[in-house]
N, CA, C and O atoms as a GROMACS GRO file, in nm:
protein
  304
    1ARG      N    1   5.846 -19.408  10.095
    1ARG     CA    2   5.765 -19.432   9.977
    1ARG      C    3   5.714 -19.575   9.978
    1ARG      O    4   5.785 -19.669  10.015
    2ALA      N    5   5.592 -19.590   9.936
    2ALA     CA    6   5.532 -19.724   9.926
    2ALA      C    7   5.468 -19.738   9.789
    2ALA      O    8   5.357 -19.689   9.766
    3ASN      N    9   5.537 -19.803   9.699
    3ASN     CA   10   5.487 -19.829   9.565
    3ASN      C   11   5.489 -19.979   9.542
    3ASN      O   12   5.571 -20.050   9.601
    4THR      N   13   5.400 -20.028   9.457
    4THR     CA   14   5.396 -20.171   9.429
    4THR      C   15   5.396 -20.196   9.280
    4THR      O   16   5.345 -20.116   9.201
    5ILE      N   17   5.454 -20.309   9.242
    5ILE     CA   18   5.458 -20.353   9.102
    5ILE      C   19   5.369 -20.476   9.092
    5ILE      O   20   5.377 -20.567   9.175
    6HIS      N   21   5.283 -20.478   8.990
    6HIS     CA   22   5.188 -20.588   8.973
    6HIS      C   23   5.210 -20.657   8.840
    6HIS      O   24   5.158 -20.614   8.737
    7PRO      N   25   5.289 -20.766   8.840
    7PRO     CA   26   5.316 -20.839   8.715
    7PRO      C   27   5.216 -20.954   8.696
    7PRO      O   28   5.154 -20.999   8.792
    8PRO      N   29   5.202 -21.000   8.572
    8PRO     CA   30   5.129 -21.124   8.547
    8PRO      C   31   5.231 -21.239   8.552
    8PRO      O   32   5.323 -21.235   8.634
    9ALA      N   33   5.215 -21.338   8.468
    9ALA     CA   34   5.314 -21.445   8.459
    9ALA      C   35   5.445 -21.386   8.407
    9ALA      O   36   5.447 -21.312   8.309
   10VAL      N   37   5.554 -21.420   8.474
   10VAL     CA   38   5.687 -21.373   8.436
   10VAL      C   39   5.770 -21.494   8.397
   10VAL      O   40   5.761 -21.599   8.462
   11ALA      N   41   5.850 -21.481   8.294
   11ALA     CA   42   5.931 -21.593   8.243
   11ALA      C   43   6.041 -21.629   8.342
   11ALA      O   44   6.158 -21.595   8.323
   12THR      N   45   6.001 -21.699   8.447
   12THR     CA   46   6.095 -21.749   8.547
   12THR      C   47   6.069 -21.898   8.565
   12THR      O   48   5.977 -21.953   8.505
   13ALA      N   49   6.147 -21.962   8.647
   13ALA     CA   50   6.129 -22.106   8.671
   13ALA      C   51   5.994 -22.138   8.734
   13ALA      O   52   5.950 -22.253   8.734
   14MET      N   53   5.928 -22.037   8.788
   14MET     CA   54   5.796 -22.060   8.848
   14MET      C   55   5.693 -22.105   8.743
   14MET      O   56   5.603 -22.183   8.774
   15ILE      N   57   5.706 -22.055   8.618
   15ILE     CA   58   5.611 -22.096   8.514
   15ILE      C   59   5.676 -22.168   8.397
   15ILE      O   60   5.605 -22.229   8.317
   16THR      N   61   5.805 -22.164   8.385
   16THR     CA   62   5.871 -22.232   8.274
   16THR      C   63   5.931 -22.363   8.323
   16THR      O   64   6.052 -22.381   8.327
   17ASN      N   65   5.841 -22.453   8.361
   17ASN     CA   66   5.885 -22.585   8.407
   17ASN      C   67   5.784 -22.688   8.360
   17ASN      O   68   5.669 -22.655   8.330
   18ALA      N   69   5.826 -22.811   8.354
   18ALA     CA   70   5.743 -22.919   8.301
   18ALA      C   71   5.616 -22.940   8.382
   18ALA      O   72   5.510 -22.965   8.324
   19GLU      N   73   5.624 -22.930   8.512
   19GLU     CA   74   5.508 -22.952   8.597
   19GLU      C   75   5.397 -22.850   8.571
   19GLU      O   76   5.279 -22.886   8.562
   20PHE      N   77   5.435 -22.722   8.557
   20PHE     CA   78   5.335 -22.620   8.530
   20PHE      C   79   5.274 -22.638   8.392
   20PHE      O   80   5.152 -22.624   8.376
   21MET      N   81   5.355 -22.669   8.292
   21MET     CA   82   5.303 -22.693   8.158
   21MET      C   83   5.206 -22.811   8.156
   21MET      O   84   5.105 -22.808   8.086
   22GLU      N   85   5.237 -22.914   8.234
   22GLU     CA   86   5.147 -23.028   8.245
   22GLU      C   87   5.015 -22.987   8.311
   22GLU      O   88   4.908 -23.030   8.268
   23TRP      N   89   5.023 -22.905   8.414
   23TRP     CA   90   4.905 -22.857   8.483
   23TRP      C   91   4.817 -22.775   8.388
   23TRP      O   92   4.695 -22.793   8.385
   24VAL      N   93   4.878 -22.686   8.308
   24VAL     CA   94   4.804 -22.604   8.212
   24VAL      C   95   4.740 -22.692   8.105
   24VAL      O   96   4.625 -22.670   8.067
   25ALA      N   97   4.815 -22.792   8.055
   25ALA     CA   98   4.763 -22.880   7.951
   25ALA      C   99   4.640 -22.957   7.999
   25ALA      O  100   4.551 -22.988   7.920
   26ALA      N  101   4.636 -22.989   8.128
   26ALA     CA  102   4.522 -23.062   8.184
   26ALA      C  103   4.402 -22.972   8.209
   26ALA      O  104   4.293 -23.020   8.240
   27ARG      N  105   4.420 -22.841   8.197
   27ARG     CA  106   4.314 -22.744   8.222
   27ARG      C  107   4.305 -22.644   8.106
   27ARG      O  108   4.353 -22.532   8.118
   28PRO      N  109   4.245 -22.684   7.996
   28PRO     CA  110   4.240 -22.595   7.879
   28PRO      C  111   4.169 -22.463   7.907
   28PRO      O  112   4.198 -22.362   7.842
   29GLU      N  113   4.076 -22.463   8.001
   29GLU     CA  114   4.006 -22.338   8.035
   29GLU      C  115   4.100 -22.235   8.097
   29GLU      O  116   4.071 -22.115   8.091
   30PHE      N  117   4.210 -22.278   8.154
   30PHE     CA  118   4.307 -22.187   8.213
   30PHE      C  119   4.370 -22.099   8.107
   30PHE      O  120   4.393 -21.980   8.131
   31GLY      N  121   4.398 -22.152   7.991
   31GLY     CA  122   4.460 -22.076   7.884
   31GLY      C  123   4.374 -21.961   7.836
   31GLY      O  124   4.427 -21.859   7.793
   32ASP      N  125   4.243 -21.975   7.841
   32ASP     CA  126   4.153 -21.869   7.797
   32ASP      C  127   4.161 -21.746   7.886
   32ASP      O  128   4.139 -21.634   7.839
   33GLY      N  129   4.191 -21.764   8.013
   33GLY     CA  130   4.194 -21.651   8.106
   33GLY      C  131   4.328 -21.582   8.114
   33GLY      O  132   4.341 -21.483   8.185
   34GLY      N  133   4.426 -21.632   8.043
   34GLY     CA  134   4.561 -21.577   8.055
   34GLY      C  135   4.604 -21.495   7.935
   34GLY      O  136   4.720 -21.503   7.894
   35GLN      N  137   4.516 -21.418   7.878
   35GLN     CA  138   4.549 -21.342   7.758
   35GLN      C  139   4.597 -21.201   7.795
   35GLN      O  140   4.541 -21.137   7.883
   36HIS      N  141   4.699 -21.155   7.726
   36HIS     CA  142   4.749 -21.019   7.743
   36HIS      C  143   4.690 -20.928   7.636
   36HIS      O  144   4.649 -20.975   7.529
   37GLY      N  145   4.686 -20.801   7.664
   37GLY     CA  146   4.642 -20.704   7.564
   37GLY      C  147   4.746 -20.685   7.455
   37GLY      O  148   4.712 -20.651   7.341
   38LEU      N  149   4.871 -20.707   7.488
   38LEU     CA  150   4.981 -20.697   7.391
   38LEU      C  151   5.018 -20.837   7.344
   38LEU      O  152   4.992 -20.934   7.415
   39PRO      N  153   5.078 -20.850   7.226
   39PRO     CA  154   5.108 -20.983   7.172
   39PRO      C  155   5.232 -21.047   7.235
   39PRO      O  156   5.332 -21.070   7.167
   40VAL      N  157   5.226 -21.075   7.364
   40VAL     CA  158   5.334 -21.146   7.434
   40VAL      C  159   5.271 -21.256   7.517
   40VAL      O  160   5.158 -21.242   7.563
   41SER      N  161   5.342 -21.365   7.536
   41SER     CA  162   5.287 -21.474   7.617
   41SER      C  163   5.321 -21.457   7.765
   41SER      O  164   5.240 -21.489   7.852
   42VAL      N  165   5.440 -21.406   7.794
   42VAL     CA  166   5.481 -21.380   7.933
   42VAL      C  167   5.567 -21.254   7.936
   42VAL      O  168   5.626 -21.216   7.835
   43VAL      N  169   5.573 -21.193   8.051
   43VAL     CA  170   5.658 -21.075   8.071
   43VAL      C  171   5.797 -21.125   8.110
   43VAL      O  172   5.810 -21.227   8.177
   44GLN      N  173   5.900 -21.054   8.068
   44GLN     CA  174   6.037 -21.093   8.098
   44GLN      C  175   6.080 -21.038   8.234
   44GLN      O  176   6.034 -20.930   8.274
   45PRO      N  177   6.166 -21.109   8.306
   45PRO     CA  178   6.211 -21.062   8.438
   45PRO      C  179   6.273 -20.922   8.434
   45PRO      O  180   6.257 -20.845   8.528
   46GLU      N  181   6.343 -20.890   8.324
   46GLU     CA  182   6.406 -20.758   8.318
   46GLU      C  183   6.304 -20.645   8.311
   46GLU      O  184   6.334 -20.532   8.349
   47ASP      N  185   6.183 -20.674   8.262
   47ASP     CA  186   6.078 -20.572   8.261
   47ASP      C  187   6.037 -20.535   8.403
   47ASP      O  188   6.013 -20.418   8.433
   48ILE      N  189   6.028 -20.632   8.488
   48ILE     CA  190   5.993 -20.608   8.629
   48ILE      C  191   6.111 -20.540   8.699
   48ILE      O  192   6.091 -20.446   8.776
   49ALA      N  193   6.233 -20.587   8.672
   49ALA     CA  194   6.352 -20.528   8.734
   49ALA      C  195   6.369 -20.383   8.692
   49ALA      O  196   6.406 -20.299   8.775
   50ASN      N  197   6.344 -20.352   8.566
   50ASN     CA  198   6.356 -20.213   8.520
   50ASN      C  199   6.255 -20.123   8.590
   50ASN      O  200   6.287 -20.008   8.622
   51THR      N  201   6.136 -20.173   8.612
   51THR     CA  202   6.035 -20.094   8.682
   51THR      C  203   6.076 -20.071   8.827
   51THR      O  204   6.061 -19.961   8.880
   52ALA      N  205   6.129 -20.174   8.891
   52ALA     CA  206   6.175 -20.159   9.030
   52ALA      C  207   6.290 -20.059   9.037
   52ALA      O  208   6.296 -19.977   9.128
   53ALA      N  209   6.381 -20.067   8.941
   53ALA     CA  210   6.494 -19.972   8.940
   53ALA      C  211   6.445 -19.829   8.920
   53ALA      O  212   6.495 -19.736   8.984
   54PHE      N  213   6.346 -19.811   8.832
   54PHE     CA  214   6.290 -19.677   8.813
   54PHE      C  215   6.227 -19.626   8.941
   54PHE      O  216   6.252 -19.512   8.982
   55LEU      N  217   6.146 -19.708   9.006
   55LEU     CA  218   6.079 -19.664   9.129
   55LEU      C  219   6.178 -19.634   9.241
   55LEU      O  220   6.150 -19.553   9.329
   56ALA      N  221   6.294 -19.699   9.238
   56ALA     CA  222   6.396 -19.674   9.341
   56ALA      C  223   6.486 -19.556   9.305
   56ALA      O  224   6.566 -19.512   9.387
   57SER      N  225   6.474 -19.505   9.184
   57SER     CA  226   6.562 -19.398   9.138
   57SER      C  227   6.509 -19.260   9.177
   57SER      O  228   6.395 -19.245   9.220
   58ASP      N  229   6.595 -19.162   9.160
   58ASP     CA  230   6.555 -19.023   9.184
   58ASP      C  231   6.449 -18.976   9.084
   58ASP      O  232   6.375 -18.882   9.113
   59ASP      N  233   6.441 -19.040   8.969
   59ASP     CA  234   6.339 -19.003   8.871
   59ASP      C  235   6.198 -19.024   8.924
   59ASP      O  236   6.103 -18.958   8.879
   60ALA      N  237   6.183 -19.114   9.019
   60ALA     CA  238   6.051 -19.142   9.078
   60ALA      C  239   6.040 -19.085   9.219
   60ALA      O  240   5.956 -19.130   9.297
   61ARG      N  241   6.122 -18.988   9.253
   61ARG     CA  242   6.128 -18.938   9.390
   61ARG      C  243   5.997 -18.883   9.443
   61ARG      O  244   5.975 -18.883   9.565
   62TYR      N  245   5.909 -18.836   9.357
   62TYR     CA  246   5.781 -18.782   9.403
   62TYR      C  247   5.665 -18.879   9.384
   62TYR      O  248   5.549 -18.843   9.403
   63MET      N  249   5.697 -19.001   9.346
   63MET     CA  250   5.592 -19.102   9.331
   63MET      C  251   5.580 -19.178   9.463
   63MET      O  252   5.679 -19.229   9.515
   64THR      N  253   5.461 -19.185   9.515
   64THR     CA  254   5.437 -19.264   9.635
   64THR      C  255   5.292 -19.312   9.635
   64THR      O  256   5.202 -19.241   9.591
   65GLY      N  257   5.273 -19.430   9.684
   65GLY     CA  258   5.139 -19.486   9.692
   65GLY      C  259   5.080 -19.528   9.559
   65GLY      O  260   4.958 -19.531   9.543
   66VAL      N  261   5.166 -19.562   9.463
   66VAL     CA  262   5.116 -19.602   9.332
   66VAL      C  263   5.127 -19.753   9.312
   66VAL      O  264   5.216 -19.818   9.366
   67THR      N  265   5.035 -19.805   9.234
   67THR     CA  266   5.044 -19.944   9.190
   67THR      C  267   5.078 -19.940   9.041
   67THR      O  268   5.009 -19.874   8.963
   68VAL      N  269   5.183 -20.009   9.003
   68VAL     CA  270   5.231 -20.005   8.866
   68VAL      C  271   5.206 -20.142   8.802
   68VAL      O  272   5.276 -20.238   8.833
   69PRO      N  273   5.108 -20.151   8.712
   69PRO     CA  274   5.086 -20.278   8.643
   69PRO      C  275   5.185 -20.292   8.528
   69PRO      O  276   5.179 -20.218   8.430
   70VAL      N  277   5.275 -20.387   8.540
   70VAL     CA  278   5.367 -20.421   8.430
   70VAL      C  279   5.318 -20.556   8.380
   70VAL      O  280   5.380 -20.660   8.401
   71ASP      N  281   5.201 -20.550   8.311
   71ASP     CA  282   5.129 -20.674   8.281
   71ASP      C  283   5.094 -20.695   8.134
   71ASP      O  284   5.014 -20.783   8.103
   72ALA      N  285   5.152 -20.615   8.045
   72ALA     CA  286   5.128 -20.629   7.901
   72ALA      C  287   4.979 -20.625   7.868
   72ALA      O  288   4.934 -20.688   7.773
   73GLY      N  289   4.904 -20.551   7.947
   73GLY     CA  290   4.761 -20.537   7.923
   73GLY      C  291   4.675 -20.650   7.976
   73GLY      O  292   4.559 -20.662   7.936
   74TYR      N  293   4.729 -20.732   8.064
   74TYR     CA  294   4.656 -20.847   8.117
   74TYR      C  295   4.525 -20.806   8.185
   74TYR      O  296   4.424 -20.875   8.170
   75MET      N  297   4.525 -20.697   8.257
   75MET     CA  298   4.405 -20.656   8.331
   75MET      C  299   4.303 -20.581   8.245
   75MET      O  300   4.198 -20.541   8.295
   76LEU      N  301   4.334 -20.562   8.117
   76LEU     CA  302   4.236 -20.498   8.028
   76LEU      C  303   4.119 -20.590   8.020
   76LEU      O  304   4.021 -20.560   7.951
   0.00000   0.00000   0.00000
């Protein structure tokens, strides 16, 4: 099986650090492009982990070749 998970920004050290916040503050136009369809600022790591666990489970045994956006509506 080949399935992929497509997250947006996830609340990990990759985006929750002083350097990234400084980079975003210096680029106000960046904030305009990072809006989710749902009222959340970032996706939580457990949301991605839960999706991976589902895809690895028997419940998803007939799923193959899918892309799963766990992005709170970011791509809307």
